[in-house]
C-alpha positions as a printed NumPy array, in Angstrom:
array([[ 190.506, -236.567,  -40.459],
       [ 189.399, -238.235,  -43.684],
       [ 186.707, -236.222,  -45.502],
       [ 186.444, -238.166,  -48.753],
       [ 183.528, -240.607,  -48.606],
       [ 182.571, -239.622,  -45.073],
       [ 179.262, -238.593,  -43.514],
       [ 179.213, -235.471,  -41.356],
       [ 176.933, -233.297,  -39.246],
       [ 177.384, -229.519,  -39.101],
       [ 175.325, -227.718,  -36.466],
       [ 174.287, -224.207,  -37.424],
       [ 175.107, -225.191,  -40.988],
       [ 172.522, -223.095,  -42.79 ],
       [ 174.543, -219.873,  -42.986],
       [ 177.818, -218.112,  -42.272],
       [ 180.8  , -220.172,  -41.136],
       [ 178.565, -223.231,  -40.738],
       [ 177.452, -223.048,  -44.36 ],
       [ 181.084, -222.685,  -45.403],
       [ 181.879, -225.888,  -43.482],
       [ 179.058, -227.707,  -45.298],
       [ 180.24 , -226.571,  -48.718],
       [ 183.876, -227.378,  -47.956],
       [ 182.989, -230.844,  -46.688],
       [ 180.928, -231.733,  -49.765],
       [ 183.342, -230.192,  -52.238],
       [ 186.136, -231.973,  -50.386],
       [ 184.518, -235.33 ,  -51.132],
       [ 182.106, -236.   ,  -48.261],
       [ 179.36 , -238.389,  -49.284],
       [ 176.681, -236.761,  -47.13 ],
       [ 176.444, -233.801,  -44.747],
       [ 173.547, -233.314,  -42.335],
       [ 172.863, -229.587,  -42.063],
       [ 171.638, -228.753,  -38.582],
       [ 169.371, -225.711,  -38.451],
       [ 166.612, -224.422,  -36.203],
       [ 164.382, -224.379,  -39.285],
       [ 164.733, -226.995,  -42.002],
       [ 163.657, -224.549,  -44.702],
       [ 166.538, -222.238,  -43.771],
       [ 168.92 , -224.822,  -45.256],
       [ 166.862, -225.573,  -48.369],
       [ 169.289, -223.647,  -50.597],
       [ 172.036, -226.117,  -49.686],
       [ 169.778, -229.098,  -50.363],
       [ 169.037, -227.633,  -53.789],
       [ 172.701, -226.973,  -54.524],
       [ 173.843, -230.42 ,  -53.323],
       [ 170.863, -232.767,  -53.862],
       [ 171.219, -235.984,  -51.94 ],
       [ 174.375, -234.738,  -50.211],
       [ 173.252, -231.795,  -48.069],
       [ 170.486, -233.1  ,  -45.786],
       [ 168.751, -230.404,  -43.692],
       [ 167.607, -231.525,  -40.246],
       [ 165.844, -229.602,  -37.511],
       [ 168.343, -229.081,  -34.715],
       [ 168.374, -226.463,  -31.988],
       [ 171.452, -227.242,  -29.865],
       [ 169.655, -225.89 ,  -26.777],
       [ 166.758, -228.36 ,  -27.235],
       [ 167.528, -231.695,  -25.568],
       [ 164.846, -233.662,  -27.429],
       [ 166.042, -232.388,  -30.807],
       [ 169.606, -233.31 ,  -29.871],
       [ 168.475, -236.87 ,  -29.091],
       [ 166.507, -237.101,  -32.349],
       [ 169.492, -235.824,  -34.323],
       [ 171.802, -238.314,  -32.622],
       [ 169.51 , -241.166,  -33.666],
       [ 169.034, -239.936,  -37.219],
       [ 172.71 , -239.11 ,  -37.772],
       [ 174.093, -242.32 ,  -36.288],
       [ 176.104, -242.897,  -39.466],
       [ 178.165, -239.729,  -38.913],
       [ 181.92 , -240.032,  -38.663],
       [ 182.507, -236.275,  -38.3  ],
       [ 180.621, -233.716,  -36.192],
       [ 181.351, -229.988,  -36.488],
       [ 179.685, -228.196,  -33.578],
       [ 179.435, -224.734,  -35.113],
       [ 176.145, -223.604,  -33.533],
       [ 175.716, -221.689,  -30.307],
       [ 176.912, -218.44 ,  -28.85 ],
       [ 180.086, -219.31 ,  -26.956],
       [ 181.333, -222.434,  -28.716],
       [ 182.882, -220.119,  -31.316],
       [ 185.301, -218.827,  -28.696],
       [ 187.419, -221.863,  -29.56 ],
       [ 187.1  , -221.067,  -33.255],
       [ 188.211, -217.516,  -32.5  ],
       [ 191.475, -219.017,  -31.294],
       [ 191.999, -220.366,  -34.81 ],
       [ 192.179, -216.818,  -36.169],
       [ 194.702, -215.918,  -33.486],
       [ 196.621, -218.957,  -34.712],
       [ 196.521, -217.579,  -38.259],
       [ 198.034, -214.323,  -37.004],
       [ 200.732, -216.19 ,  -35.079],
       [ 201.58 , -218.268,  -38.148],
       [ 201.813, -215.137,  -40.303],
       [ 204.106, -213.407,  -37.805],
       [ 206.388, -216.443,  -37.627],
       [ 206.511, -216.693,  -41.436],
       [ 207.422, -212.997,  -41.641],
       [ 210.183, -213.347,  -39.056],
       [ 211.683, -216.275,  -40.934],
       [ 211.471, -214.36 ,  -44.206],
       [ 213.193, -211.347,  -42.661],
       [ 216.08 , -213.506,  -41.459],
       [ 216.505, -215.327,  -44.784],
       [ 215.984, -212.567,  -47.352],
       [ 219.076, -210.535,  -48.155],
       [ 219.783, -207.16 ,  -49.701],
       [ 223.115, -205.869,  -50.945],
       [ 222.694, -202.433,  -49.393],
       [ 222.402, -203.879,  -45.876],
       [ 225.12 , -206.482,  -46.388],
       [ 222.998, -209.3  ,  -45.059],
       [ 219.394, -210.108,  -44.164],
       [ 216.616, -207.543,  -44.301],
       [ 216.176, -208.126,  -40.568],
       [ 218.839, -205.449,  -40.159],
       [ 216.544, -202.807,  -41.641],
       [ 214.9  , -200.55 ,  -39.046],
       [ 211.6  , -200.594,  -40.96 ],
       [ 211.468, -204.384,  -40.812],
       [ 212.345, -204.338,  -37.119],
       [ 209.539, -201.874,  -36.436],
       [ 207.04 , -204.008,  -38.371],
       [ 208.052, -207.138,  -36.475],
       [ 207.76 , -205.238,  -33.202],
       [ 204.291, -203.998,  -34.135],
       [ 203.219, -207.551,  -34.91 ],
       [ 204.439, -208.78 ,  -31.532],
       [ 202.596, -205.992,  -29.709],
       [ 199.377, -206.715,  -31.625],
       [ 199.699, -210.439,  -30.9  ],
       [ 200.055, -209.712,  -27.193],
       [ 196.873, -207.632,  -27.306],
       [ 194.935, -210.351,  -29.149],
       [ 196.077, -213.025,  -26.715],
       [ 195.153, -210.871,  -23.73 ],
       [ 191.688, -210.097,  -25.115],
       [ 190.916, -213.753,  -25.833],
       [ 192.228, -214.864,  -22.443],
       [ 190.212, -212.175,  -20.64 ],
       [ 187.009, -213.22 ,  -22.409],
       [ 187.638, -216.847,  -21.453],
       [ 188.329, -215.989,  -17.81 ],
       [ 185.221, -213.786,  -17.698],
       [ 183.025, -216.573,  -19.061],
       [ 184.549, -219.107,  -16.631],
       [ 183.851, -216.757,  -13.724],
       [ 180.256, -216.267,  -14.799],
       [ 179.7  , -220.013,  -15.215],
       [ 181.175, -220.655,  -11.763],
       [ 178.997, -217.945,  -10.236],
       [ 175.813, -219.207,  -11.879],
       [ 176.546, -222.872,  -11.188],
       [ 173.787, -225.186,  -12.339],
       [ 171.288, -222.346,  -12.714],
       [ 170.407, -220.704,  -16.019],
       [ 171.96 , -217.38 ,  -16.935],
       [ 169.791, -214.354,  -16.301],
       [ 169.096, -212.209,  -19.358],
       [ 171.564, -209.609,  -18.062],
       [ 174.302, -212.184,  -17.455],
       [ 173.799, -213.775,  -20.856],
       [ 174.067, -210.463,  -22.675],
       [ 177.078, -209.383,  -20.589],
       [ 178.873, -212.628,  -21.465],
       [ 177.989, -212.24 ,  -25.137],
       [ 179.195, -208.627,  -25.155],
       [ 182.525, -209.736,  -23.668],
       [ 182.87 , -212.35 ,  -26.377],
       [ 181.92 , -209.909,  -29.138],
       [ 184.486, -207.397,  -27.909],
       [ 187.194, -210.07 ,  -27.877],
       [ 186.091, -211.246,  -31.311],
       [ 186.417, -207.71 ,  -32.663],
       [ 189.882, -207.193,  -31.143],
       [ 191.234, -210.572,  -32.271],
       [ 189.756, -210.487,  -35.772],
       [ 190.83 , -206.928,  -36.543],
       [ 194.221, -207.486,  -34.93 ],
       [ 194.769, -210.709,  -36.876],
       [ 193.975, -208.999,  -40.17 ],
       [ 196.435, -206.202,  -39.421],
       [ 199.128, -208.661,  -38.346],
       [ 198.793, -210.603,  -41.603],
       [ 198.953, -207.322,  -43.534],
       [ 202.166, -206.395,  -41.716],
       [ 203.593, -209.847,  -42.354],
       [ 202.95 , -209.355,  -46.065],
       [ 204.831, -206.043,  -45.894],
       [ 207.855, -207.737,  -44.338],
       [ 207.871, -210.728,  -46.687],
       [ 207.462, -208.599,  -49.827],
       [ 205.69 , -209.16 ,  -53.12 ],
       [ 206.376, -212.884,  -53.188],
       [ 203.918, -213.267,  -50.306],
       [ 201.045, -212.688,  -52.731],
       [ 201.946, -215.769,  -54.772],
       [ 199.67 , -218.777,  -54.312],
       [ 202.614, -220.969,  -53.358],
       [ 203.476, -218.716,  -50.409],
       [ 201.683, -219.638,  -47.154],
       [ 201.061, -215.961,  -46.44 ],
       [ 198.819, -215.782,  -49.494],
       [ 196.517, -218.39 ,  -47.982],
       [ 196.642, -216.789,  -44.532],
       [ 195.803, -213.411,  -46.083],
       [ 192.61 , -214.914,  -47.526],
       [ 191.621, -217.062,  -44.557],
       [ 191.988, -214.386,  -41.886],
       [ 189.32 , -212.265,  -43.558],
       [ 186.633, -214.828,  -42.728],
       [ 187.027, -214.153,  -39.007],
       [ 184.807, -211.067,  -38.655],
       [ 181.887, -212.941,  -40.234],
       [ 181.789, -215.677,  -37.581],
       [ 178.303, -215.95 ,  -36.116],
       [ 176.737, -214.447,  -34.154],
       [ 176.92 , -210.784,  -35.179],
       [ 178.631, -209.537,  -38.292],
       [ 181.065, -206.586,  -38.195],
       [ 178.214, -204.172,  -38.916],
       [ 176.148, -205.554,  -36.023],
       [ 178.739, -206.213,  -33.312],
       [ 179.505, -202.643,  -32.258],
       [ 175.812, -201.73 ,  -32.056],
       [ 175.132, -204.799,  -29.906],
       [ 178.062, -204.067,  -27.545],
       [ 176.851, -200.477,  -27.221],
       [ 173.302, -201.591,  -26.401],
       [ 174.528, -203.876,  -23.627],
       [ 176.895, -201.252,  -22.204],
       [ 174.008, -198.768,  -22.05 ],
       [ 171.673, -201.278,  -20.43 ],
       [ 169.442, -201.385,  -23.517],
       [ 169.235, -205.171,  -23.605],
       [ 167.811, -206.913,  -26.682],
       [ 164.807, -209.045,  -25.843],
       [ 166.155, -212.269,  -27.385]])
C-alpha cells in the first residue's frame, strides 16, 4: 500500500484509533485524508492541525444515505480504512494478538541464539527462560481461545437473527462478548510482550530491536473504540446484571 501522495478515507476518524490512523496517514505523506465522523465538528481539531489535508465529512456507517453521499464525495480515494462501528474492530483485535505472537517468536529465537558461559550454551537451557516461554504459550492459547469464542458467538447471533435487526438485548450481549474478548486479548498481549522482553534481555529495549516497537504498539490495544479500559468492565457488568444502557 502506497501512502505517499495518496487520498484516503478513515471512518470513525475523529478520535481514538481512527484519529491515530488519520495522523499516521498524513504524517506518512498522504495528500488528503477524509475524516469520517457522525458530526463534522467533532473532527475540527484535525482540520485545524492539518489544513487542507484532513477533510471532515459527515458519515455514520449505519446510515445508508450518508454512505452513498460519502462514496460520491470521496471518489478520489485510493485507500479506505473502515475503523468505525462496533464489531468491525474484532478484526483489528486480531492484530494485537499478532503482536503478541510476534513477540513470543522473537523471544524464542533470542533464547536459542543467546549464550551464557555458565550454562555452556544457549540461555534456552535455563529453567527461568523455559518457564517464561511456557507462560507465553499458555497466555497465547488463552488469547486465541477468547478471540475465537467471541467470533463464534457473533456468528451464531447473526445466523439466529438472519435479516432482522438485533434486539437491544442481543446487541448488548454481543458487544459484551466482544468487550470481554478485547480485555483478555489486550491484557494478555501486553503481558506476553513483557515476558518476551524478560527473555530477550536489555537489548530488547533498543530501538533497533523489534521487541522495542512491539512493546510500544501493544499498549494501544486497550484504547480501541468502543470503551476504554476504565469503561469496559463497568459496561460488561451492566450487561451481565441486565442493566442495559439505553443507547
